[in-house]
C-alpha positions as CSV (number, residue, x, y, z in Angstrom):
1,M,71.7,116.7,87.2
2,Q,74.6,117.4,84.9
3,R,76.2,120.8,85.3
4,D,78.6,122.9,83.2
5,I,81.6,123.6,85.5
6,V,84.7,125.7,84.8
7,I,87.9,125.1,86.8
8,V,90.7,127.7,86.5
9,N,94.2,126.8,87.4
10,T,97.3,128.4,85.8
11,F,100.2,126.1,87.0
12,E,99.3,122.5,87.3
13,P,100.1,119.7,84.8
14,L,97.1,119.2,82.5
15,P,94.9,116.2,83.4
16,V,94.8,113.3,81.0
17,V,96.8,114.9,78.2
18,E,100.1,114.9,80.2
19,P,100.0,111.3,81.6
20,D,103.7,111.4,82.5
21,R,103.0,114.1,85.1
22,R,101.4,113.8,88.5
23,T,97.8,114.9,88.5
24,M,97.4,117.6,91.1
25,R,94.5,119.1,93.0
26,S,92.5,120.9,90.3
27,G,93.1,118.0,87.9
28,L,91.9,115.5,90.4
29,L,88.8,117.6,91.0
30,A,88.2,117.9,87.2
31,N,88.5,114.1,86.8
32,A,86.2,113.5,89.8
33,L,83.5,115.9,88.5
34,A,83.6,114.4,85.0
35,A,83.3,110.9,86.5
36,A,80.3,112.1,88.5
37,G,78.6,113.0,85.1
38,H,79.2,116.7,84.9
39,R,80.6,118.7,81.9
40,V,84.0,120.1,83.0
41,E,86.3,122.6,81.3
42,F,89.8,122.8,82.8
43,V,91.2,126.3,81.8
44,S,94.9,126.7,82.2
45,A,97.9,128.5,80.7
46,R,99.6,127.4,77.6
47,F,102.9,128.1,79.4
48,D,104.1,125.1,81.4
49,H,104.9,126.3,84.9
50,Y,107.0,123.3,85.9
51,R,108.9,122.8,82.6
52,K,109.2,126.5,81.9
53,A,108.3,126.1,78.3
54,Q,105.3,126.9,76.1
55,R,103.1,123.8,75.4
56,G,102.3,122.9,71.9
57,A,99.3,124.2,70.0
58,A,96.7,126.0,72.1
59,L,93.7,124.0,73.1
60,L,90.1,125.3,72.9
61,R,87.6,123.2,74.7
62,E,89.5,120.2,73.5
63,P,87.7,117.0,74.6
64,V,90.2,114.7,76.4
65,A,88.0,112.3,78.3
66,P,84.2,111.8,78.7
67,G,82.9,115.0,80.3
68,L,86.3,116.7,80.4
69,A,87.6,119.4,78.0
70,I,90.8,121.5,78.3
71,T,91.4,125.1,77.2
72,T,94.9,126.7,77.3
73,L,95.2,130.5,77.1
74,P,98.3,132.4,76.1
75,G,100.8,134.0,78.5
76,P,104.4,135.1,78.3
77,A,107.2,132.8,79.5
78,Y,109.1,133.2,82.8
79,G,112.2,131.6,84.1
80,R,111.7,131.8,87.9
81,N,108.7,131.1,90.1
82,V,109.1,134.4,91.9
83,G,109.9,137.5,89.9
84,F,108.5,140.3,87.7
85,A,108.3,138.0,84.7
86,R,106.0,135.6,86.6
87,L,103.8,138.5,87.7
88,W,103.6,139.8,84.1
89,H,102.6,136.3,82.9
90,N,99.9,136.2,85.6
91,R,98.5,139.6,84.5
92,V,98.4,138.7,80.8
93,F,96.8,135.3,81.5
94,A,94.2,136.9,83.7
95,R,93.3,139.4,80.9
96,N,93.0,136.6,78.4
97,L,91.0,134.6,80.9
98,A,88.5,137.4,81.4
99,A,88.0,137.8,77.7
100,Y,87.5,134.0,77.3
101,L,85.0,133.6,80.1
102,N,82.9,136.4,78.8
103,A,82.8,134.8,75.4
104,R,81.8,131.3,76.4
105,P,78.4,130.1,77.5
106,R,77.6,130.9,81.1
107,P,78.6,127.9,83.3
108,A,76.7,126.6,86.4
109,L,79.8,127.0,88.6
110,C,83.4,128.3,88.5
111,V,86.2,127.0,90.7
112,A,89.4,129.0,90.9
113,D,92.6,128.6,92.8
114,I,94.7,131.0,94.8
115,P,97.3,131.3,93.5
116,T,97.1,133.2,91.4
117,P,95.4,136.3,92.7
118,E,95.0,137.7,89.2
119,A,93.2,134.6,87.8
120,A,91.0,134.3,90.9
121,F,90.1,138.0,90.6
122,A,89.3,137.7,86.9
123,T,87.1,134.7,87.6
124,A,85.3,136.4,90.5
125,Q,84.6,139.5,88.4
126,F,83.0,137.3,85.7
127,C,81.0,135.4,88.3
128,R,79.7,138.6,89.8
129,A,78.7,140.1,86.4
130,H,76.9,136.9,85.3
131,K,75.6,135.7,88.6
132,V,77.6,132.4,88.5
133,P,78.4,130.7,91.8
134,L,82.1,130.6,92.7
135,I,84.3,128.4,94.8
136,I,87.8,129.7,95.7
137,S,90.3,127.0,96.7
138,I,93.3,128.3,98.7
139,R,96.5,126.5,97.8
140,D,99.1,129.1,98.8
141,L,98.9,132.2,100.8
142,W,99.5,134.7,98.0
143,P,100.6,137.5,98.2
144,D,101.4,137.2,101.9
145,S,103.9,134.4,101.2
146,F,106.0,136.7,99.0
147,A,107.2,138.5,102.1
148,A,109.7,135.7,102.8
149,F,111.5,136.7,99.6
150,V,111.7,140.5,100.2
151,P,114.8,141.8,102.0
152,D,114.0,143.7,105.2
153,A,115.4,147.0,103.8
154,L,112.9,146.7,100.9
155,M,109.9,145.6,102.9
156,P,108.1,149.0,102.7
157,L,108.5,149.0,98.9
158,G,107.5,145.3,98.8
159,R,104.3,145.9,100.7
160,L,103.4,148.7,98.3
161,A,104.1,146.5,95.3
162,L,102.0,143.6,96.7
163,A,99.1,145.8,97.7
164,P,97.2,145.4,94.4
165,L,97.5,141.6,94.6
166,D,96.2,141.7,98.2
167,R,93.2,143.7,97.0
168,M,92.5,141.1,94.3
169,V,92.6,138.3,96.8
170,K,90.2,140.0,99.2
171,A,87.8,140.9,96.4
172,A,87.8,137.3,95.0
173,L,87.2,135.8,98.4
174,R,84.4,138.3,99.2
175,Q,82.7,137.2,96.0
176,A,83.1,133.4,96.7
177,D,80.1,131.4,97.6
178,A,82.4,128.9,99.2
179,V,86.0,129.1,100.4
180,V,88.0,125.9,100.6
181,G,91.3,125.7,102.4
182,I,93.9,122.9,102.2
183,S,94.2,123.1,106.0
184,P,92.4,124.8,108.9
185,G,95.0,127.6,108.9
186,Y,94.5,128.2,105.2
187,L,90.7,128.4,105.5
188,D,91.1,130.8,108.4
189,W,93.4,133.0,106.3
190,G,90.9,133.0,103.5
191,L,88.0,133.9,105.7
192,H,90.0,136.7,107.3
193,K,90.8,138.1,103.9
194,A,87.1,137.8,103.0
195,G,86.2,139.7,106.1
196,R,83.5,137.2,107.2
197,A,82.7,134.3,109.5
198,R,82.7,130.7,108.4
199,R,79.5,129.5,106.6
200,S,78.2,126.0,105.9
201,H,79.8,125.7,102.4
202,D,83.3,126.8,103.7
203,Q,85.4,123.7,104.1
204,V,88.8,122.2,104.7
205,I,89.6,119.7,102.0
206,E,93.2,118.6,102.1
207,L,95.3,118.2,98.9
208,G,95.3,114.4,99.1
209,Y,96.9,112.2,96.4
210,A,96.1,109.5,93.8
211,P,98.8,106.8,94.3
212,R,100.0,104.7,91.4
213,P,99.7,100.9,91.6
214,L,103.1,99.3,92.3
215,P,104.7,96.9,89.8
216,P,106.1,93.5,90.9
217,A,109.1,93.5,93.2
218,A,111.5,92.5,90.4
219,T,110.3,95.4,88.3
220,Q,110.7,97.8,91.2
221,R,114.3,96.5,91.8
222,A,115.1,97.0,88.1
223,M,113.7,100.6,88.2
224,L,115.7,101.5,91.3
225,E,118.9,100.1,89.8
226,A,118.3,102.1,86.6
227,M,118.4,105.2,88.7
228,G,121.6,104.1,90.4
229,V,119.9,103.2,93.7
230,S,120.9,100.0,95.5
231,P,117.8,98.2,96.8
232,E,119.9,96.7,99.6
233,K,120.6,100.2,101.1
234,R,118.4,102.3,103.3
235,L,116.9,104.9,101.0
236,V,116.2,108.5,102.1
237,S,114.4,110.5,99.4
238,F,113.4,114.0,98.4
239,V,111.1,114.2,95.4
240,G,110.0,117.5,94.1
241,S,110.7,121.0,92.8
242,W,113.9,122.6,93.9
243,G,112.1,125.8,94.7
244,K,113.2,128.7,96.9
245,T,111.1,127.5,99.9
246,Y,113.1,124.3,100.1
247,D,116.3,124.2,102.1
248,L,118.2,121.8,99.9
249,A,121.5,123.1,101.1
250,L,120.5,121.7,104.5
251,V,120.0,118.3,102.9
252,H,123.4,118.5,101.1
253,A,125.1,119.3,104.4
254,A,123.4,116.4,106.2
255,A,124.3,114.1,103.3
256,Q,128.0,115.1,103.8
257,R,127.8,114.1,107.4
258,L,126.4,110.7,106.5
259,Q,129.1,109.7,104.0
260,S,130.7,107.3,106.5
261,R,127.5,105.2,106.5
262,P,127.6,103.0,103.5
263,D,124.2,101.5,104.4
264,I,122.4,104.8,103.7
265,Q,121.7,106.2,100.3
266,M,120.0,109.5,99.5
267,L,117.9,110.2,96.4
268,I,117.4,113.8,95.5
269,A,114.9,113.9,92.6
270,G,113.4,116.8,90.6
271,G,114.9,120.1,89.6
272,G,114.3,123.8,89.6
273,D,115.6,127.2,90.8
274,Q,118.4,125.7,93.0
275,E,119.6,123.2,90.5
276,R,122.4,125.3,89.1
277,A,123.9,126.0,92.6
278,L,123.4,122.5,94.1
279,A,123.3,119.8,91.5
280,E,127.1,119.6,91.2
281,P,127.8,119.6,94.9
282,F,125.2,116.8,95.4
283,A,126.7,114.8,92.5
284,R,130.1,114.9,94.1
285,L,128.7,113.0,97.1
286,A,129.0,109.2,96.7
287,N,125.9,108.6,98.8
288,C,123.6,110.8,96.7
289,R,121.7,110.0,93.5
290,L,120.2,112.7,91.3
291,P,117.9,111.1,88.8
292,G,116.3,114.4,87.7
293,W,112.5,114.6,87.1
294,L,110.7,111.3,87.7
295,S,107.6,109.9,86.1
296,P,104.7,109.1,88.4
297,D,105.5,105.4,88.2
298,Q,109.1,106.1,89.2
299,I,108.0,108.3,92.1
300,A,105.8,105.5,93.3
301,V,108.6,103.0,93.3
302,C,111.1,105.3,94.9
303,L,108.8,106.3,97.8
304,A,107.5,102.8,98.4
305,N,111.1,101.8,98.9
306,S,112.2,104.8,101.0
307,M,112.3,104.5,104.7
308,E,112.2,108.3,105.0
309,G,111.0,111.2,102.9
310,L,112.4,114.7,103.4
311,L,110.4,117.9,103.6
312,P,113.3,120.4,104.1
313,Y,111.6,123.9,104.2
314,V,113.4,127.1,104.8
315,A,112.7,129.1,107.9
316,G,109.5,131.1,107.4
317,A,108.2,129.0,104.5
318,P,104.5,129.6,104.1
319,Q,103.4,126.1,103.5
320,G,100.8,124.5,105.8
321,L,100.1,120.9,104.7
322,P,101.9,120.7,101.3
323,N,101.5,118.1,98.5
324,K,104.5,116.2,99.6
325,V,102.9,115.2,102.9
326,F,100.2,113.2,101.1
327,E,102.4,112.0,98.3
328,Y,104.9,110.5,100.8
329,M,102.2,109.1,103.0
330,A,100.4,107.3,100.1
331,Y,103.4,104.9,100.0
332,G,103.9,104.6,103.7
333,T,107.0,106.8,103.8
334,F,107.9,108.2,107.2
335,Q,108.6,111.9,106.9
336,L,111.4,114.2,108.3
337,A,110.4,117.8,108.0
338,T,111.6,121.2,109.1
339,L,108.2,122.9,108.8
340,E,106.5,124.0,112.0
341,G,102.8,124.8,112.6
342,E,100.0,122.7,111.2
343,L,102.4,120.0,109.9
344,A,103.7,119.3,113.5
345,S,100.1,118.7,114.6
346,F,99.4,116.5,111.6
347,Y,102.4,114.3,112.4
348,Q,101.4,114.1,116.1
349,R,97.9,113.0,115.1
350,H,98.9,110.3,112.7
351,G,102.4,109.3,113.7
352,A,103.4,110.1,110.1
353,G,106.6,112.0,110.7
354,T,108.9,114.1,112.8
355,V,109.7,117.8,112.7
356,V,113.5,118.1,113.1
357,R,114.4,120.8,115.6
358,P,116.7,122.7,115.3
359,A,116.8,122.6,111.5
360,T,120.5,122.1,111.3
361,P,122.6,119.6,109.3
362,D,123.7,117.8,112.4
363,A,120.1,117.5,113.6
364,L,118.8,116.2,110.3
365,A,121.7,113.7,110.0
366,A,121.0,112.5,113.6
367,A,117.3,112.1,112.8
368,I,118.1,109.9,109.8
369,L,120.5,107.9,111.8
370,A,118.0,107.5,114.7
371,R,115.6,106.0,112.3
372,T,118.0,103.2,111.3
373,A,117.2,101.6,114.7
374,I,113.6,101.0,113.5
375,T,113.1,97.2,113.1
376,D,109.4,97.1,112.2
377,G,109.6,99.4,109.1
378,E,107.2,97.3,107.0
379,A,104.6,97.4,109.7
380,E,104.9,101.2,110.0
381,Q,104.6,101.6,106.2
382,N,101.4,99.5,106.2
383,R,99.9,101.5,109.1
384,L,100.6,104.8,107.3
385,R,99.1,103.5,104.1
386,T,96.0,102.5,105.9
387,V,95.7,106.0,107.4
388,F,96.2,107.5,104.0
389,D,93.6,105.2,102.3
390,T,91.0,106.0,105.0
391,H,91.4,109.8,105.1
392,Y,93.5,111.3,102.3
393,D,93.1,109.2,99.2
394,A,92.0,111.3,96.3
395,R,88.8,109.2,95.9
396,V,87.8,110.1,99.5
397,L,88.7,113.8,99.4
398,Y,87.5,114.7,95.9
399,G,84.2,112.9,96.4
400,K,83.8,115.5,99.2
401,F,84.8,118.3,96.8
402,V,82.3,117.0,94.2
403,R,79.5,117.1,96.7
404,L,80.4,120.7,97.7
405,A,80.5,121.7,94.0
406,E,77.1,120.2,93.4
407,A,75.6,121.9,96.4
408,T,77.1,125.3,95.3
409,A,76.4,125.1,91.6
410,R,73.6,127.1,89.9
411,V,70.8,124.7,88.9
């Protein structure tokens, strides 16, 4: 039976209409639901979270693919991921979202992400008033994760400022008919906030990834060379946003220690909050390449040709099983991370990576050097790709999410 489903996400690239960007969790779910025959509306912000710019003309239920439409709602710009401007944007967007949802025909199901608390709360209020089933998907532990950015001296004030967001999260999760976490720890966090035990519809559905097909070897070589990468050297890569939870200063210091190894080259792709402070120091190192933001096809080629992928998180970072784990794994890239907790267990279960302890420049450089002794790298890559294809490919995980949505939706 075809159902009308609304997906609310404020920060992802838009599916289909932004093909140069990686399709993320909500976009993958939207595509999967549309492919299953449902009518899906992806509601997002007109402001582009990653590029920090307003998108073009606002979209209103704009058809972009069979069964899939996109709506973008206004919200003010912000320059940093964490700050008062971001919180103001979230508040304005949530107000516009509430007005929009109340004006559109009642859907059979809403799916909303945390973050943001404001959008999840607005969606939950609408669902409660109109008796619409609701799935809340927990992507980040907002607002608890903000504590990492509050100085100790200001913590009492920080708790007071974050209390309204915490109340929104708890209210949204109490309203949810199903809570989905990207890891067991995230699901437990959500159920604790909801104040209830786990029910049959509450599930762990990892982020997963939709890998791009790789071009012929000659094309891959040309693409690497265009980015200044030598295909003959051992490539160690970081691909992603230079956000505050990433310890890219650690990567820079490790790269300094590896300058005497001409066989090792490091690719630090992406950009963001730390770019102003670190781009120039990285650029001064002869063993580093900074190609900026990469297209999905470029990411595929870089990771498929990387022997190691870096996940350098700061101490206390709130991530559990982040996007990068599955993005790297999709191409068989062995991972070196500094994140403890659930990621360490994941690596142990799948042999997909190592948590570097202690998280120091010397330890990270030593871990990279230790990996140069690996002689069966191609076999390891193939094994990791097989594990990914079996368990974490988007087609596997989002088929599971589609079945949950269908079971939860109002008939």
